[in-house]
C-alpha positions as CSV (number, residue, x, y, z in Angstrom):
1,M,29.4,-22.4,17.9
2,D,27.7,-22.8,14.6
3,T,30.3,-22.1,12.2
4,R,28.2,-22.6,9.2
5,A,27.5,-20.0,6.3
6,P,24.1,-18.6,6.8
7,K,21.7,-20.1,4.0
8,P,20.9,-17.5,1.3
9,P,17.7,-16.3,1.0
10,R,14.8,-18.3,-0.9
11,V,13.6,-15.6,-3.5
12,G,10.5,-16.9,-6.1
13,L,10.2,-14.6,-8.6
14,F,6.6,-13.3,-9.5
15,V,7.3,-13.2,-13.7
16,T,4.3,-10.8,-14.2
17,C,2.2,-11.5,-17.6
18,L,3.7,-8.9,-19.4
19,V,7.1,-9.7,-18.6
20,D,6.5,-13.4,-19.9
21,L,4.8,-12.8,-22.7
22,F,6.3,-9.4,-23.9
23,R,9.7,-9.0,-22.2
24,P,11.5,-12.1,-20.4
25,T,14.9,-10.1,-20.8
26,V,13.3,-8.5,-18.0
27,G,12.7,-11.7,-16.2
28,F,16.7,-12.9,-16.6
29,A,17.8,-9.1,-15.6
30,S,15.7,-10.1,-12.4
31,V,17.2,-13.4,-12.0
32,K,20.6,-12.0,-12.6
33,L,20.4,-8.7,-10.4
34,L,19.0,-10.8,-7.4
35,E,21.8,-13.5,-7.6
36,E,24.4,-11.1,-7.3
37,A,23.1,-9.7,-4.3
38,G,23.3,-13.6,-2.8
39,C,19.6,-14.8,-3.1
40,E,18.5,-18.1,-4.5
41,V,15.9,-17.9,-6.9
42,D,13.1,-20.0,-8.1
43,V,10.4,-19.0,-10.6
44,P,7.3,-21.1,-9.7
45,M,5.7,-22.7,-12.6
46,A,2.3,-22.4,-11.2
47,Q,2.3,-18.7,-11.0
48,T,0.1,-17.2,-13.2
49,C,-1.8,-13.5,-13.2
50,C,-1.4,-11.8,-10.0
51,G,-5.1,-11.1,-10.6
52,Q,-5.2,-7.3,-10.8
53,P,-7.0,-6.9,-14.1
54,A,-10.4,-9.1,-12.6
55,Y,-9.3,-6.8,-9.6
56,N,-9.7,-3.7,-11.4
57,S,-12.8,-4.7,-13.4
58,G,-14.8,-5.4,-10.3
59,D,-14.7,-9.5,-11.1
60,R,-14.5,-10.9,-7.1
61,A,-14.8,-14.0,-8.0
62,D,-12.1,-14.7,-10.3
63,T,-9.7,-12.4,-8.5
64,I,-9.6,-14.5,-5.3
65,A,-9.1,-17.7,-7.1
66,I,-6.5,-16.3,-8.8
67,A,-5.2,-15.1,-5.6
68,K,-5.4,-18.1,-4.1
69,N,-2.9,-20.0,-6.9
70,T,-0.5,-17.5,-6.5
71,I,-0.7,-18.0,-2.5
72,E,-0.3,-22.0,-2.7
73,A,2.6,-21.3,-5.1
74,F,4.7,-18.7,-3.1
75,E,4.2,-19.5,0.5
76,E,7.5,-21.5,0.5
77,Y,9.7,-18.9,-0.3
78,D,11.2,-16.2,2.0
79,Y,11.0,-13.6,0.1
80,V,8.3,-12.8,-3.6
81,V,9.7,-10.8,-5.5
82,A,8.2,-8.8,-8.9
83,P,9.6,-6.3,-11.3
84,S,6.8,-4.7,-11.2
85,G,5.5,-2.3,-8.3
86,S,1.9,-2.7,-9.6
87,C,1.9,-6.6,-9.1
88,A,3.6,-6.3,-6.1
89,G,1.1,-3.7,-5.0
90,M,-1.4,-6.2,-5.8
91,L,0.1,-9.0,-3.7
92,K,1.2,-6.5,-0.6
93,K,-1.6,-4.4,-0.6
94,H,-4.8,-5.7,-1.8
95,Y,-4.6,-9.3,-1.2
96,P,-5.6,-9.4,2.8
97,G,-8.3,-7.2,2.0
98,L,-9.8,-10.1,-0.7
99,F,-9.8,-12.9,2.6
100,A,-11.0,-10.1,5.1
101,G,-12.4,-12.2,8.1
102,E,-11.5,-16.0,6.1
103,G,-9.6,-16.9,8.7
104,M,-6.8,-19.3,7.3
105,W,-6.8,-17.6,4.0
106,E,-7.0,-14.2,5.2
107,A,-3.9,-14.9,7.7
108,R,-2.1,-16.7,4.4
109,A,-2.6,-13.7,2.6
110,K,-1.4,-11.8,5.2
111,A,2.0,-13.5,5.3
112,L,2.5,-13.3,1.6
113,A,2.3,-9.5,2.1
114,E,4.7,-9.1,4.5
115,K,7.2,-10.4,2.4
116,T,6.6,-9.7,-1.0
117,Y,8.6,-6.3,-2.8
118,E,9.1,-5.4,-5.9
119,L,12.9,-6.0,-7.6
120,V,14.5,-2.5,-6.4
121,S,12.9,-1.4,-3.4
122,F,13.9,-5.4,-2.2
123,L,17.7,-5.3,-4.0
124,V,18.1,-1.6,-1.8
125,D,15.9,-2.0,1.2
126,V,16.3,-5.7,2.3
127,M,19.4,-6.8,0.4
128,G,21.4,-3.5,1.5
129,V,22.6,-3.1,-2.6
130,S,23.8,0.2,-2.9
131,A,26.1,-0.5,-6.2
132,V,25.6,-2.7,-9.1
133,K,28.2,-3.6,-11.7
134,A,26.9,-2.5,-15.1
135,A,27.8,0.0,-17.1
136,H,25.6,2.4,-19.8
137,D,26.9,5.1,-21.8
138,G,24.3,7.7,-22.4
139,T,21.6,10.0,-20.8
140,V,18.8,8.7,-19.3
141,T,15.5,9.5,-17.5
142,Y,13.0,8.1,-14.9
143,H,9.4,7.9,-14.5
144,D,8.0,6.9,-11.4
145,S,5.6,4.7,-12.0
146,C,2.1,4.9,-10.1
147,S,1.9,2.0,-7.8
148,G,5.3,1.8,-7.4
149,L,5.6,5.3,-5.6
150,R,2.5,5.4,-4.2
151,E,1.4,2.2,-2.9
152,L,4.8,1.2,-2.7
153,G,7.1,4.2,-1.9
154,I,9.6,3.5,-5.0
155,A,11.4,6.8,-5.9
156,E,15.0,7.1,-4.1
157,Q,16.0,3.3,-4.6
158,P,15.8,3.2,-8.7
159,R,17.9,6.5,-8.8
160,R,20.3,5.5,-6.1
161,L,21.3,2.3,-8.2
162,L,20.9,4.0,-11.1
163,A,23.7,6.4,-10.0
164,S,26.2,3.8,-9.7
165,V,26.0,2.2,-13.3
166,S,29.2,3.6,-15.1
167,G,28.6,6.1,-18.0
168,L,24.9,6.3,-16.8
169,K,23.9,10.3,-16.9
170,L,20.2,11.0,-14.8
171,V,18.1,13.8,-15.9
172,E,14.8,14.2,-14.5
173,M,12.0,15.1,-16.5
174,H,9.3,17.6,-15.6
175,D,6.0,15.7,-13.9
176,A,8.5,12.3,-13.7
177,D,6.0,11.3,-10.8
178,V,2.9,11.6,-12.9
179,C,0.6,9.1,-14.7
180,C,1.6,7.8,-18.2
181,G,-2.2,7.2,-18.7
182,F,-1.8,3.3,-19.3
183,G,-3.9,2.5,-15.8
184,G,-4.1,-1.3,-17.4
185,T,-7.8,-1.1,-18.0
186,F,-8.2,2.6,-17.8
187,C,-7.0,3.0,-21.3
188,V,-9.3,0.2,-22.9
189,K,-12.2,2.2,-21.3
190,Y,-10.8,5.7,-21.5
191,P,-8.8,5.7,-24.4
192,D,-9.1,9.4,-25.0
193,I,-8.5,10.5,-21.7
194,S,-5.1,8.2,-21.6
195,N,-3.9,9.5,-25.2
196,K,-4.1,13.2,-23.7
197,I,-1.8,11.9,-20.3
198,V,0.3,9.9,-22.2
199,E,0.8,12.9,-24.9
200,E,1.3,15.0,-21.8
201,K,4.5,12.7,-20.9
202,T,6.1,11.9,-24.1
203,A,6.6,15.9,-24.2
204,N,7.9,16.0,-21.0
205,I,10.4,13.0,-22.1
206,A,11.3,14.4,-25.1
207,A,12.0,18.0,-23.1
208,S,14.6,16.2,-20.9
209,G,16.7,15.5,-24.2
210,A,17.5,12.1,-22.1
211,D,18.0,9.2,-25.2
212,T,16.6,5.9,-22.9
213,L,13.4,6.4,-20.7
214,L,13.5,4.2,-18.1
215,A,10.9,2.6,-15.4
216,G,9.8,-0.1,-13.3
217,D,6.7,-1.1,-14.6
218,L,6.1,-2.9,-18.0
219,G,2.9,-1.7,-18.8
220,C,4.2,1.5,-18.4
221,L,6.8,1.4,-20.7
222,M,5.0,-0.3,-23.3
223,N,2.3,2.8,-23.2
224,M,4.9,5.2,-23.0
225,A,6.8,3.3,-26.2
226,G,4.0,2.8,-28.4
227,K,3.5,6.6,-28.2
228,L,6.8,7.7,-28.8
229,Q,7.0,5.3,-31.8
230,R,3.8,6.7,-33.2
231,Q,5.7,10.2,-32.6
232,G,8.3,9.0,-34.5
233,S,10.5,9.9,-31.5
234,A,14.3,8.2,-31.3
235,V,14.1,7.8,-27.4
236,K,14.5,4.4,-26.6
237,V,12.3,2.7,-24.0
238,R,13.6,0.0,-21.7
239,H,13.3,-2.0,-17.8
240,V,15.7,-0.3,-15.2
241,A,16.1,-4.0,-14.6
242,E,17.6,-4.6,-17.5
243,V,20.5,-1.4,-17.4
244,L,20.8,-2.5,-13.7
245,A,21.7,-6.0,-14.6
246,G,23.9,-4.7,-17.8
247,M,21.9,-6.7,-20.3
248,D,20.5,-3.8,-22.1
249,D,22.0,-4.5,-25.6
250,G,19.2,-6.1,-27.4
251,P,16.6,-3.9,-28.9
252,A,14.8,-1.8,-27.2
253,I,10.8,-2.2,-25.8
254,G,8.8,-2.1,-29.3
255,R,11.6,-2.0,-31.5
256,G,12.9,-4.8,-33.5
257,K,16.7,-6.1,-34.1
258,D,18.7,-2.6,-35.9
């Protein structure tokens, strides 16, 4: 009988461009949560973008080149985890279609897709995490980012873990599942429409009475944080991983040190 303890799952963390460039705390929080769940975590240095901006802009050639680099960087791991529903959705839902009918690359893309997860979904649905050891003194509201909700079915998982955070009170805003207006290149191509959507979102955030806004996609968070600041709102904005990991004592998104 083999009495050796099972090896921990090897997780390749897909950091994402925005986390790397604007909010590295989210990456560190992700590593902490994954390691506490019993995973061995690595951050492949060869990773770059997931290719979503090029994909959404119709640049198929560059998207395929980026996707091939991502597949090669991550295929050795048991799982690929990203603190972003949109990036995880790109790998999981769109990579296979990029290589449809291309034999080996299609098989490799499908294999990567099958083991790719958004961070909180992975913790709950794969690792069976039901509670975290964190505390947060305040009231929060949660925004369901479009890709995470509609492509990956992420809704209940973050709320389950937030319920275990000591001192935290979750209040649901109206239309929590409605777009914030970011949409990647959408906000650049259609700024007036994007601004109208985010105005409605920030009104719902304010009406919730929460002092902190949480979500699982940094693009959405930066969009909402920017609008809230321009409106003079005191609401703080953070990635859900920062709160779940107990790493929410630094400046909120878009704010300097107090």
